[in-house]
N, C-alpha and C positions, 0 to 999 in steps of 0.2 A: 741326134746325139748331142750331149751337152758339151759346150766349150767354155773353158774358164780362161780369162785373160787377166794377168796381174799387171799392175802399173804402180809407179810411185817410188821405185827403188832409186838408189843413187849413193853418192858419197857424202859423208857428213863427219864433222869432228865430234869427238866424245862429248857427251852432254847435250848434243843436239837432238832434233826430232825429225821423224819422217812419218808420212802416212801412206800406207799401201792400200790399194784398192783392187778388188777382184770382181770382174764383171762376168756374169754367167749368161749364156745364151743357149737356146735349144731346149731349156727346161726351166721351170720355176723352182726357186730355192726355198720358197716360203715354208714348205713342210719338211725340209731336209736339214740335216746337221752339216754345218760348214766348219772348216778348220783352216788354220795356218800352220804350216810346218816350215822348218829351215834345215839346211844342210851346209855345214862348213866343210872345207876341203879335208879329206881324210877322216871325217867323222860320219856317224850314222845320221839319218834323217830324224829330226826331233820335232815332236808335236809341241807347239807353244800356245795355241789358243783354239778353242772350239766354241761354237754357238749352236745350241740345239734348236729344234723347230719352234720352241717358245722363246727363243732369243736369250736363253740363260747362258751367260758366259762362263767359261772354264779356262783358266790360265795356268800354265806351268809355273812352278815356283820360281824358276829362273827369270821370269819376266813379270811376275805379279808386282803390282805397284808402279810399274813403268809402262806396260803395254795395255791397250784396251781393244777388245774386238767388238764390232758393232755391225749390224746388218740393216739394209733397207730393202725390204721385200718388194716394195713398189718398183724400185729401180733394179731389182735383182742383183744387188751388190752386197759384198761383205768387206769391211775395211779393218785394217789393223793400224791403230795409232800407236806409234812407238816414241816414247819420251825417254830422256836421260840415257841415251844410247851409249853403249860401251864398246870398246874394240872387240870384245868377245861376242858381240851380236853380229859381227861380220859373217855373212852367209848368203846363200841363195835361198830366197823365201818363196814358198809354194802355197798356193790356194788349193784346197781339196773339197770336193763335194761327196758326201756319203749317200748311200742308197736308202738310209732311214733318217728319221728325225731325232734319234735318241743317242745319248752318250752313256758309256760305261761309268762305273764309279770313279775310275781313274781319269775321266774327262775325255776319253777317246770316243769318237763317233762310231757307232755300230754300222756295219755293212760294207759294201764294196765302195771303193774310192775312184773318183775321176780327178785328174790332176791338171793344173795349169802348167805353163812352160817355165814359170819361175821369174823372179825379178831379183837382181843383185843388190844387196845392201853392204856397203863398206863403211866402217867406222874407224877413223884414224885417231890416234892418241895425241 
């Protein structure tokens, strides 16, 4: 059974940067679509970045130009580099593994998802 463990969250001032990492165990991610989601209090979970099996990135408009998703298949990790952070980026961030390597036109990975436990990101103004 796959396990996903996120790390790298924390508190930062607006304009700062954080790098989140997701380490997968129990399954190789090389042929799978990986995503980062976030959920702020009182809001729905939002997909912010995906990387298909060819490592093609797909970012939500809200983070385009500020966030970057990357993957290291040898290490079985997928990272989210977050720059120019804003208070509205404050949320719990989750890594997700899909059961396929493909994304839909809207950037969402196709298939069933496995989730990590999340890591908190807090951005102060």
